[in-house]
A tleap script that builds the chain and sets N, CA, C and O, in Angstrom:
source leaprc.protein.ff14SB
mol = sequence {
  NMET SER PHE GLU ASP GLU PHE ASP GLU ASP
  LEU VAL ASP GLU GLU PRO VAL ARG SER LYS
  THR PRO ALA THR LYS THR PRO SER ALA GLY
  LYS LYS LEU THR LEU TYR PHE MET SER THR
  ILE GLY PRO GLY GLU LYS LYS GLU LYS LEU
  THR VAL ASN ASP ASP SER ARG ILE LYS GLU
  ILE LYS GLN THR LEU GLY ASN LEU PHE GLY
  LEU ASN PRO ASN ASP PHE HIE ILE SER SER
  GLY GLY VAL THR MET ASP ASP GLU ASP GLN
  LEU LYS ASP TYR SER VAL ARG ASN GLY ASP
  ASP ILE LEU LEU ILE PRO ALA SER THR ALA
  CGLY
}
set mol.1.N position { 4.702 58.243 17.641 }
set mol.1.CA position { 4.887 56.831 17.873 }
set mol.1.C position { 5.678 56.253 16.704 }
set mol.1.O position { 5.384 56.518 15.538 }
set mol.2.N position { 6.651 55.486 17.035 }
set mol.2.CA position { 7.470 54.893 15.967 }
set mol.2.C position { 7.010 53.457 15.696 }
set mol.2.O position { 6.276 52.859 16.482 }
set mol.3.N position { 7.448 52.949 14.605 }
set mol.3.CA position { 7.113 51.577 14.204 }
set mol.3.C position { 7.562 50.582 15.250 }
set mol.3.O position { 6.833 49.631 15.532 }
set mol.4.N position { 8.731 50.761 15.835 }
set mol.4.CA position { 9.291 49.843 16.827 }
set mol.4.C position { 8.455 49.810 18.101 }
set mol.4.O position { 8.375 48.773 18.759 }
set mol.5.N position { 7.840 50.915 18.453 }
set mol.5.CA position { 7.043 50.981 19.667 }
set mol.5.C position { 5.795 50.113 19.565 }
set mol.5.O position { 5.355 49.540 20.562 }
set mol.6.N position { 5.234 50.015 18.393 }
set mol.6.CA position { 4.009 49.237 18.207 }
set mol.6.C position { 4.229 47.737 18.383 }
set mol.6.O position { 3.338 47.037 18.865 }
set mol.7.N position { 5.373 47.248 18.009 }
set mol.7.CA position { 5.672 45.820 18.074 }
set mol.7.C position { 6.802 45.572 19.071 }
set mol.7.O position { 7.882 45.098 18.719 }
set mol.8.N position { 6.515 45.909 20.323 }
set mol.8.CA position { 7.524 45.869 21.360 }
set mol.8.C position { 7.541 44.524 22.103 }
set mol.8.O position { 8.305 44.355 23.054 }
set mol.9.N position { 6.711 43.575 21.678 }
set mol.9.CA position { 6.624 42.298 22.385 }
set mol.9.C position { 7.797 41.394 22.053 }
set mol.9.O position { 8.393 41.483 20.980 }
set mol.10.N position { 8.112 40.525 22.997 }
set mol.10.CA position { 9.175 39.558 22.764 }
set mol.10.C position { 8.636 38.419 21.922 }
set mol.10.O position { 7.559 37.889 22.196 }
set mol.11.N position { 9.378 38.048 20.910 }
set mol.11.CA position { 8.980 36.928 20.070 }
set mol.11.C position { 9.505 35.636 20.672 }
set mol.11.O position { 10.658 35.554 21.094 }
set mol.12.N position { 8.652 34.640 20.707 }
set mol.12.CA position { 9.027 33.334 21.246 }
set mol.12.C position { 9.683 32.534 20.129 }
set mol.12.O position { 9.187 32.500 19.002 }
set mol.13.N position { 10.809 31.888 20.454 }
set mol.13.CA position { 11.469 31.040 19.444 }
set mol.13.C position { 10.573 29.837 19.153 }
set mol.13.O position { 10.163 29.118 20.064 }
set mol.14.N position { 10.288 29.640 17.909 }
set mol.14.CA position { 9.459 28.507 17.500 }
set mol.14.C position { 10.354 27.394 16.986 }
set mol.14.O position { 11.530 27.604 16.686 }
set mol.15.N position { 9.767 26.191 16.889 }
set mol.15.CA position { 10.523 25.072 16.336 }
set mol.15.C position { 10.861 25.365 14.890 }
set mol.15.O position { 10.097 26.042 14.202 }
set mol.16.N position { 11.985 24.873 14.421 }
set mol.16.CA position { 12.327 25.097 13.009 }
set mol.16.C position { 11.315 24.412 12.088 }
set mol.16.O position { 10.718 23.399 12.453 }
set mol.17.N position { 11.133 24.963 10.920 }
set mol.17.CA position { 10.219 24.408 9.933 }
set mol.17.C position { 10.810 23.105 9.402 }
set mol.17.O position { 11.980 23.038 9.027 }
set mol.18.N position { 9.967 22.070 9.380 }
set mol.18.CA position { 10.430 20.772 8.894 }
set mol.18.C position { 9.918 20.563 7.481 }
set mol.18.O position { 8.817 20.988 7.131 }
set mol.19.N position { 10.714 19.919 6.698 }
set mol.19.CA position { 10.337 19.654 5.313 }
set mol.19.C position { 9.199 18.652 5.233 }
set mol.19.O position { 9.175 17.667 5.971 }
set mol.20.N position { 8.262 18.906 4.339 }
set mol.20.CA position { 7.167 17.959 4.127 }
set mol.20.C position { 7.483 17.007 2.977 }
set mol.20.O position { 6.689 16.124 2.655 }
set mol.21.N position { 8.624 17.191 2.375 }
set mol.21.CA position { 9.036 16.316 1.295 }
set mol.21.C position { 9.437 14.981 1.886 }
set mol.21.O position { 10.279 14.945 2.783 }
set mol.22.N position { 8.864 13.876 1.416 }
set mol.22.CA position { 9.205 12.582 2.011 }
set mol.22.C position { 10.675 12.224 1.746 }
set mol.22.O position { 11.263 12.600 0.732 }
set mol.23.N position { 11.220 11.498 2.683 }
set mol.23.CA position { 12.594 11.012 2.508 }
set mol.23.C position { 12.628 10.102 1.290 }
set mol.23.O position { 11.646 9.425 0.986 }
set mol.24.N position { 13.735 10.087 0.610 }
set mol.24.CA position { 13.832 9.243 -0.572 }
set mol.24.C position { 13.816 7.795 -0.154 }
set mol.24.O position { 14.387 7.424 0.871 }
set mol.25.N position { 13.164 6.986 -0.945 }
set mol.25.CA position { 13.022 5.569 -0.651 }
set mol.25.C position { 14.135 4.828 -1.387 }
set mol.25.O position { 14.378 5.067 -2.570 }
set mol.26.N position { 14.790 3.946 -0.690 }
set mol.26.CA position { 15.844 3.178 -1.334 }
set mol.26.C position { 15.186 2.137 -2.243 }
set mol.26.O position { 14.239 1.468 -1.829 }
set mol.27.N position { 15.666 1.996 -3.452 }
set mol.27.CA position { 15.052 1.025 -4.357 }
set mol.27.C position { 15.227 -0.392 -3.828 }
set mol.27.O position { 16.288 -0.756 -3.323 }
set mol.28.N position { 14.174 -1.177 -3.953 }
set mol.28.CA position { 14.264 -2.539 -3.462 }
set mol.28.C position { 14.964 -3.418 -4.493 }
set mol.28.O position { 15.020 -3.097 -5.680 }
set mol.29.N position { 15.485 -4.512 -4.012 }
set mol.29.CA position { 16.270 -5.385 -4.876 }
set mol.29.C position { 15.403 -6.440 -5.555 }
set mol.29.O position { 15.908 -7.240 -6.343 }
set mol.30.N position { 14.124 -6.450 -5.263 }
set mol.30.CA position { 13.246 -7.489 -5.803 }
set mol.30.C position { 12.999 -7.352 -7.293 }
set mol.30.O position { 13.326 -6.340 -7.914 }
set mol.31.N position { 12.416 -8.392 -7.842 }
set mol.31.CA position { 12.069 -8.441 -9.264 }
set mol.31.C position { 10.666 -7.871 -9.435 }
set mol.31.O position { 9.764 -8.203 -8.666 }
set mol.32.N position { 10.476 -7.012 -10.442 }
set mol.32.CA position { 9.160 -6.422 -10.705 }
set mol.32.C position { 8.289 -7.400 -11.477 }
set mol.32.O position { 8.724 -8.027 -12.443 }
set mol.33.N position { 7.042 -7.511 -11.021 }
set mol.33.CA position { 6.049 -8.354 -11.687 }
set mol.33.C position { 4.800 -7.534 -11.955 }
set mol.33.O position { 4.365 -6.748 -11.113 }
set mol.34.N position { 4.231 -7.725 -13.129 }
set mol.34.CA position { 2.949 -7.100 -13.434 }
set mol.34.C position { 1.889 -8.177 -13.228 }
set mol.34.O position { 1.896 -9.216 -13.888 }
set mol.35.N position { 0.979 -7.903 -12.295 }
set mol.35.CA position { -0.057 -8.878 -11.932 }
set mol.35.C position { -1.429 -8.250 -12.106 }
set mol.35.O position { -1.573 -7.028 -12.085 }
set mol.36.N position { -2.430 -9.095 -12.278 }
set mol.36.CA position { -3.821 -8.663 -12.432 }
set mol.36.C position { -4.582 -9.119 -11.206 }
set mol.36.O position { -4.740 -10.315 -10.962 }
set mol.37.N position { -5.055 -8.143 -10.431 }
set mol.37.CA position { -5.781 -8.438 -9.192 }
set mol.37.C position { -7.274 -8.323 -9.469 }
set mol.37.O position { -7.753 -7.294 -9.946 }
set mol.38.N position { -7.999 -9.392 -9.164 }
set mol.38.CA position { -9.423 -9.474 -9.437 }
set mol.38.C position { -10.182 -9.558 -8.120 }
set mol.38.O position { -9.948 -10.454 -7.309 }
set mol.39.N position { -11.103 -8.602 -7.917 }
set mol.39.CA position { -11.893 -8.597 -6.705 }
set mol.39.C position { -13.201 -9.345 -6.923 }
set mol.39.O position { -13.949 -9.067 -7.861 }
set mol.40.N position { -13.457 -10.293 -6.042 }
set mol.40.CA position { -14.723 -11.039 -6.074 }
set mol.40.C position { -15.636 -10.522 -4.968 }
set mol.40.O position { -16.644 -11.151 -4.644 }
set mol.41.N position { -15.284 -9.379 -4.391 }
set mol.41.CA position { -16.042 -8.795 -3.296 }
set mol.41.C position { -17.009 -7.749 -3.825 }
set mol.41.O position { -16.629 -6.865 -4.594 }
set mol.42.N position { -18.261 -7.859 -3.404 }
set mol.42.CA position { -19.261 -6.895 -3.845 }
set mol.42.C position { -19.858 -7.274 -5.189 }
set mol.42.O position { -19.518 -8.301 -5.776 }
set mol.43.N position { -20.767 -6.410 -5.664 }
set mol.43.CA position { -21.425 -6.720 -6.940 }
set mol.43.C position { -20.468 -6.542 -8.130 }
set mol.43.O position { -19.740 -5.552 -8.215 }
set mol.44.N position { -20.486 -7.487 -9.012 }
set mol.44.CA position { -19.641 -7.413 -10.220 }
set mol.44.C position { -18.191 -7.730 -9.908 }
set mol.44.O position { -17.743 -7.653 -8.764 }
set mol.45.N position { -17.482 -8.083 -10.948 }
set mol.45.CA position { -16.079 -8.422 -10.824 }
set mol.45.C position { -15.251 -7.236 -11.277 }
set mol.45.O position { -15.515 -6.665 -12.335 }
set mol.46.N position { -14.259 -6.859 -10.494 }
set mol.46.CA position { -13.385 -5.733 -10.859 }
set mol.46.C position { -11.963 -6.260 -10.987 }
set mol.46.O position { -11.538 -7.126 -10.224 }
set mol.47.N position { -11.229 -5.723 -11.967 }
set mol.47.CA position { -9.862 -6.182 -12.208 }
set mol.47.C position { -8.945 -4.964 -12.339 }
set mol.47.O position { -9.254 -4.007 -13.047 }
set mol.48.N position { -7.811 -5.025 -11.638 }
set mol.48.CA position { -6.813 -3.950 -11.700 }
set mol.48.C position { -5.440 -4.524 -11.997 }
set mol.48.O position { -5.057 -5.563 -11.458 }
set mol.49.N position { -4.707 -3.842 -12.855 }
set mol.49.CA position { -3.334 -4.222 -13.176 }
set mol.49.C position { -2.402 -3.468 -12.239 }
set mol.49.O position { -2.549 -2.260 -12.053 }
set mol.50.N position { -1.442 -4.175 -11.648 }
set mol.50.CA position { -0.529 -3.553 -10.700 }
set mol.50.C position { 0.867 -4.157 -10.868 }
set mol.50.O position { 1.017 -5.373 -10.986 }
set mol.51.N position { 1.871 -3.304 -10.878 }
set mol.51.CA position { 3.256 -3.770 -10.928 }
set mol.51.C position { 3.822 -3.720 -9.512 }
set mol.51.O position { 3.815 -2.671 -8.867 }
set mol.52.N position { 4.309 -4.855 -9.038 }
set mol.52.CA position { 4.813 -4.970 -7.671 }
set mol.52.C position { 6.174 -5.649 -7.676 }
set mol.52.O position { 6.526 -6.358 -8.618 }
set mol.53.N position { 6.931 -5.422 -6.613 }
set mol.53.CA position { 8.202 -6.124 -6.420 }
set mol.53.C position { 7.911 -7.454 -5.739 }
set mol.53.O position { 7.061 -7.527 -4.852 }
set mol.54.N position { 8.604 -8.492 -6.145 }
set mol.54.CA position { 8.338 -9.798 -5.539 }
set mol.54.C position { 8.851 -9.895 -4.102 }
set mol.54.O position { 8.537 -10.859 -3.404 }
set mol.55.N position { 9.637 -8.908 -3.648 }
set mol.55.CA position { 10.057 -8.927 -2.254 }
set mol.55.C position { 9.139 -8.095 -1.356 }
set mol.55.O position { 9.434 -7.901 -0.176 }
set mol.56.N position { 8.029 -7.604 -1.909 }
set mol.56.CA position { 7.036 -6.869 -1.118 }
set mol.56.C position { 6.291 -7.841 -0.203 }
set mol.56.O position { 6.014 -8.981 -0.577 }
set mol.57.N position { 5.976 -7.372 0.989 }
set mol.57.CA position { 5.166 -8.173 1.919 }
set mol.57.C position { 3.711 -8.143 1.472 }
set mol.57.O position { 3.229 -7.146 0.934 }
set mol.58.N position { 3.033 -9.240 1.702 }
set mol.58.CA position { 1.628 -9.377 1.308 }
set mol.58.C position { 0.787 -8.271 1.948 }
set mol.58.O position { -0.107 -7.722 1.304 }
set mol.59.N position { 1.069 -7.941 3.213 }
set mol.59.CA position { 0.282 -6.909 3.881 }
set mol.59.C position { 0.441 -5.548 3.209 }
set mol.59.O position { -0.500 -4.755 3.209 }
set mol.60.N position { 1.620 -5.256 2.632 }
set mol.60.CA position { 1.835 -3.994 1.913 }
set mol.60.C position { 1.037 -3.987 0.604 }
set mol.60.O position { 0.455 -2.970 0.227 }
set mol.61.N position { 1.018 -5.114 -0.068 }
set mol.61.CA position { 0.252 -5.228 -1.320 }
set mol.61.C position { -1.246 -5.092 -1.011 }
set mol.61.O position { -1.974 -4.430 -1.751 }
set mol.62.N position { -1.703 -5.714 0.077 }
set mol.62.CA position { -3.106 -5.619 0.464 }
set mol.62.C position { -3.494 -4.170 0.776 }
set mol.62.O position { -4.607 -3.746 0.461 }
set mol.63.N position { -2.597 -3.421 1.383 }
set mol.63.CA position { -2.876 -2.015 1.689 }
set mol.63.C position { -3.103 -1.236 0.385 }
set mol.63.O position { -4.045 -0.449 0.285 }
set mol.64.N position { -2.250 -1.456 -0.593 }
set mol.64.CA position { -2.375 -0.792 -1.888 }
set mol.64.C position { -3.672 -1.215 -2.575 }
set mol.64.O position { -4.393 -0.381 -3.121 }
set mol.65.N position { -3.962 -2.517 -2.544 }
set mol.65.CA position { -5.185 -3.033 -3.166 }
set mol.65.C position { -6.437 -2.485 -2.457 }
set mol.65.O position { -7.442 -2.190 -3.104 }
set mol.66.N position { -6.366 -2.352 -1.138 }
set mol.66.CA position { -7.474 -1.773 -0.393 }
set mol.66.C position { -7.785 -0.373 -0.880 }
set mol.66.O position { -8.950 -0.001 -1.019 }
set mol.67.N position { -6.733 0.412 -1.143 }
set mol.67.CA position { -6.919 1.764 -1.667 }
set mol.67.C position { -7.509 1.735 -3.084 }
set mol.67.O position { -8.394 2.527 -3.408 }
set mol.68.N position { -7.014 0.820 -3.920 }
set mol.68.CA position { -7.514 0.727 -5.303 }
set mol.68.C position { -8.979 0.305 -5.388 }
set mol.68.O position { -9.751 0.845 -6.181 }
set mol.69.N position { -9.345 -0.663 -4.563 }
set mol.69.CA position { -10.690 -1.223 -4.633 }
set mol.69.C position { -11.652 -0.621 -3.590 }
set mol.69.O position { -12.833 -0.966 -3.567 }
set mol.70.N position { -11.149 0.272 -2.736 }
set mol.70.CA position { -12.015 0.868 -1.719 }
set mol.70.C position { -12.411 -0.123 -0.642 }
set mol.70.O position { -13.546 -0.107 -0.166 }
set mol.71.N position { -11.471 -0.994 -0.251 }
set mol.71.CA position { -11.751 -2.037 0.741 }
set mol.71.C position { -10.788 -1.895 1.935 }
set mol.71.O position { -9.692 -1.349 1.807 }
set mol.72.N position { -11.220 -2.391 3.074 }
set mol.72.CA position { -10.349 -2.465 4.243 }
set mol.72.C position { -9.473 -3.716 4.078 }
set mol.72.O position { -10.008 -4.806 3.875 }
set mol.73.N position { -8.138 -3.585 4.160 }
set mol.73.CA position { -7.260 -4.743 3.979 }
set mol.73.C position { -7.536 -5.900 4.937 }
set mol.73.O position { -7.174 -7.040 4.645 }
set mol.74.N position { -8.166 -5.624 6.070 }
set mol.74.CA position { -8.504 -6.686 7.009 }
set mol.74.C position { -9.732 -7.479 6.578 }
set mol.74.O position { -10.020 -8.535 7.140 }
set mol.75.N position { -10.454 -6.974 5.583 }
set mol.75.CA position { -11.693 -7.628 5.148 }
set mol.75.C position { -11.488 -8.606 3.993 }
set mol.75.O position { -12.436 -9.259 3.557 }
set mol.76.N position { -10.245 -8.712 3.493 }
set mol.76.CA position { -10.011 -9.647 2.379 }
set mol.76.C position { -8.626 -10.273 2.478 }
set mol.76.O position { -7.737 -9.778 3.171 }
set mol.77.N position { -8.481 -11.382 1.756 }
set mol.77.CA position { -7.190 -12.061 1.588 }
set mol.77.C position { -6.893 -12.078 0.103 }
set mol.77.O position { -7.790 -11.872 -0.715 }
set mol.78.N position { -5.648 -12.320 -0.248 }
set mol.78.CA position { -5.350 -12.523 -1.669 }
set mol.78.C position { -4.899 -13.962 -1.861 }
set mol.78.O position { -4.248 -14.557 -1.002 }
set mol.79.N position { -5.265 -14.494 -3.008 }
set mol.79.CA position { -5.062 -15.905 -3.267 }
set mol.79.C position { -4.583 -16.117 -4.696 }
set mol.79.O position { -5.020 -15.443 -5.628 }
set mol.80.N position { -3.669 -17.076 -4.841 }
set mol.80.CA position { -3.176 -17.447 -6.161 }
set mol.80.C position { -3.071 -18.966 -6.237 }
set mol.80.O position { -2.496 -19.596 -5.349 }
set mol.81.N position { -3.616 -19.543 -7.276 }
set mol.81.CA position { -3.547 -20.996 -7.452 }
set mol.81.C position { -4.198 -21.761 -6.314 }
set mol.81.O position { -3.771 -22.867 -5.985 }
set mol.82.N position { -5.228 -21.183 -5.710 }
set mol.82.CA position { -5.930 -21.845 -4.607 }
set mol.82.C position { -5.248 -21.717 -3.268 }
set mol.82.O position { -5.713 -22.293 -2.284 }
set mol.83.N position { -4.146 -20.970 -3.202 }
set mol.83.CA position { -3.405 -20.794 -1.962 }
set mol.83.C position { -3.644 -19.373 -1.436 }
set mol.83.O position { -3.427 -18.392 -2.148 }
set mol.84.N position { -4.095 -19.281 -0.178 }
set mol.84.CA position { -4.280 -17.981 0.455 }
set mol.84.C position { -2.931 -17.499 0.993 }
set mol.84.O position { -2.249 -18.219 1.722 }
set mol.85.N position { -2.557 -16.274 0.625 }
set mol.85.CA position { -1.249 -15.728 1.002 }
set mol.85.C position { -1.292 -15.129 2.393 }
set mol.85.O position { -2.244 -14.435 2.750 }
set mol.86.N position { -0.258 -15.398 3.177 }
set mol.86.CA position { -0.148 -14.898 4.549 }
set mol.86.C position { 0.402 -13.480 4.533 }
set mol.86.O position { 1.324 -13.181 3.775 }
set mol.87.N position { -0.155 -12.605 5.366 }
set mol.87.CA position { 0.219 -11.191 5.403 }
set mol.87.C position { 1.710 -10.949 5.643 }
set mol.87.O position { 2.265 -9.988 5.110 }
set mol.88.N position { 2.365 -11.794 6.430 }
set mol.88.CA position { 3.767 -11.570 6.763 }
set mol.88.C position { 4.746 -12.134 5.712 }
set mol.88.O position { 5.943 -11.852 5.766 }
set mol.89.N position { 4.241 -12.914 4.779 }
set mol.89.CA position { 5.088 -13.493 3.734 }
set mol.89.C position { 5.401 -12.451 2.668 }
set mol.89.O position { 4.736 -11.420 2.566 }
set mol.90.N position { 6.428 -12.744 1.879 }
set mol.90.CA position { 6.728 -11.933 0.710 }
set mol.90.C position { 6.090 -12.585 -0.509 }
set mol.90.O position { 5.824 -13.787 -0.517 }
set mol.91.N position { 5.851 -11.789 -1.525 }
set mol.91.CA position { 5.225 -12.294 -2.742 }
set mol.91.C position { 6.063 -13.415 -3.359 }
set mol.91.O position { 5.513 -14.360 -3.923 }
set mol.92.N position { 7.396 -13.313 -3.253 }
set mol.92.CA position { 8.259 -14.344 -3.859 }
set mol.92.C position { 8.159 -15.684 -3.146 }
set mol.92.O position { 8.682 -16.681 -3.644 }
set mol.93.N position { 7.493 -15.735 -1.980 }
set mol.93.CA position { 7.281 -16.999 -1.284 }
set mol.93.C position { 6.245 -17.868 -1.980 }
set mol.93.O position { 6.054 -19.028 -1.614 }
set mol.94.N position { 5.583 -17.312 -2.977 }
set mol.94.CA position { 4.529 -18.025 -3.695 }
set mol.94.C position { 4.923 -18.154 -5.168 }
set mol.94.O position { 5.744 -17.386 -5.670 }
set mol.95.N position { 4.339 -19.119 -5.838 }
set mol.95.CA position { 4.661 -19.379 -7.252 }
set mol.95.C position { 3.874 -18.426 -8.147 }
set mol.95.O position { 2.962 -18.838 -8.863 }
set mol.96.N position { 4.240 -17.154 -8.096 }
set mol.96.CA position { 3.545 -16.131 -8.884 }
set mol.96.C position { 4.460 -15.709 -10.020 }
set mol.96.O position { 5.641 -15.428 -9.815 }
set mol.97.N position { 3.898 -15.669 -11.220 }
set mol.97.CA position { 4.676 -15.278 -12.397 }
set mol.97.C position { 4.078 -14.013 -13.016 }
set mol.97.O position { 2.913 -13.689 -12.788 }
set mol.98.N position { 4.872 -13.323 -13.781 }
set mol.98.CA position { 4.456 -12.113 -14.483 }
set mol.98.C position { 3.177 -12.395 -15.290 }
set mol.98.O position { 3.109 -13.372 -16.036 }
set mol.99.N position { 2.178 -11.536 -15.132 }
set mol.99.CA position { 0.931 -11.689 -15.886 }
set mol.99.C position { -0.128 -12.542 -15.211 }
set mol.99.O position { -1.227 -12.686 -15.746 }
set mol.100.N position { 0.174 -13.117 -14.037 }
set mol.100.CA position { -0.795 -13.977 -13.324 }
set mol.100.C position { -1.984 -13.178 -12.815 }
set mol.100.O position { -1.892 -11.975 -12.572 }
set mol.101.N position { -3.108 -13.881 -12.660 }
set mol.101.CA position { -4.288 -13.320 -12.004 }
set mol.101.C position { -4.245 -13.699 -10.531 }
set mol.101.O position { -3.990 -14.851 -10.181 }
set mol.102.N position { -4.497 -12.718 -9.675 }
set mol.102.CA position { -4.539 -12.936 -8.230 }
set mol.102.C position { -5.946 -12.537 -7.770 }
set mol.102.O position { -6.466 -11.500 -8.182 }
set mol.103.N position { -6.548 -13.353 -6.928 }
set mol.103.CA position { -7.903 -13.087 -6.462 }
set mol.103.C position { -7.923 -12.394 -5.110 }
set mol.103.O position { -7.129 -12.715 -4.226 }
set mol.104.N position { -8.837 -11.440 -4.953 }
set mol.104.CA position { -9.159 -10.866 -3.649 }
set mol.104.C position { -10.402 -11.587 -3.192 }
set mol.104.O position { -11.430 -11.553 -3.870 }
set mol.105.N position { -10.319 -12.239 -2.050 }
set mol.105.CA position { -11.470 -13.001 -1.556 }
set mol.105.C position { -11.831 -12.487 -0.162 }
set mol.105.O position { -10.953 -12.091 0.604 }
set mol.106.N position { -13.133 -12.495 0.164 }
set mol.106.CA position { -13.550 -12.033 1.491 }
set mol.106.C position { -12.861 -12.841 2.596 }
set mol.106.O position { -12.671 -14.049 2.461 }
set mol.107.N position { -12.496 -12.176 3.671 }
set mol.107.CA position { -11.796 -12.822 4.779 }
set mol.107.C position { -12.636 -13.947 5.383 }
set mol.107.O position { -12.079 -14.918 5.895 }
set mol.108.N position { -13.940 -13.836 5.332 }
set mol.108.CA position { -14.808 -14.846 5.950 }
set mol.108.C position { -14.810 -16.178 5.185 }
set mol.108.O position { -15.159 -17.216 5.748 }
set mol.109.N position { -14.411 -16.146 3.878 }
set mol.109.CA position { -14.428 -17.391 3.096 }
set mol.109.C position { -13.037 -17.946 2.860 }
set mol.109.O position { -12.901 -19.038 2.307 }
set mol.110.N position { -11.993 -17.220 3.266 }
set mol.110.CA position { -10.620 -17.688 3.020 }
set mol.110.C position { -10.280 -18.822 3.964 }
set mol.110.O position { -10.756 -18.874 5.098 }
set mol.111.N position { -9.445 -19.731 3.476 }
set mol.111.CA position { -9.080 -20.873 4.304 }
set mol.111.C position { -7.652 -20.870 4.709 }
set mol.111.O position { -7.208 -21.778 5.412 }
savepdb mol mol.pdb
quit
């Protein structure tokens, strides 16, 4: 018996292997701001420093904050200067400056 006889089956063409490397992200044109996000949700106050682009959408920032604080982005809003930020707005739509504190507030108490 030869080696070829043992593996006489037809091989099925499979899909080509796709790269798992993410596509490169184009740099955004927004201005970078370093902000301090403070969670008032749950026991104790937690604060995280985050650098974000001012052209980022609020919903994108909330997704990142949800990961940092272990929260569902639908369960909280972010607020600055007493103004609750809308998910579809960009950060630059609000009067936020470098070094500002931004609050995470429960969705049930946001106005």
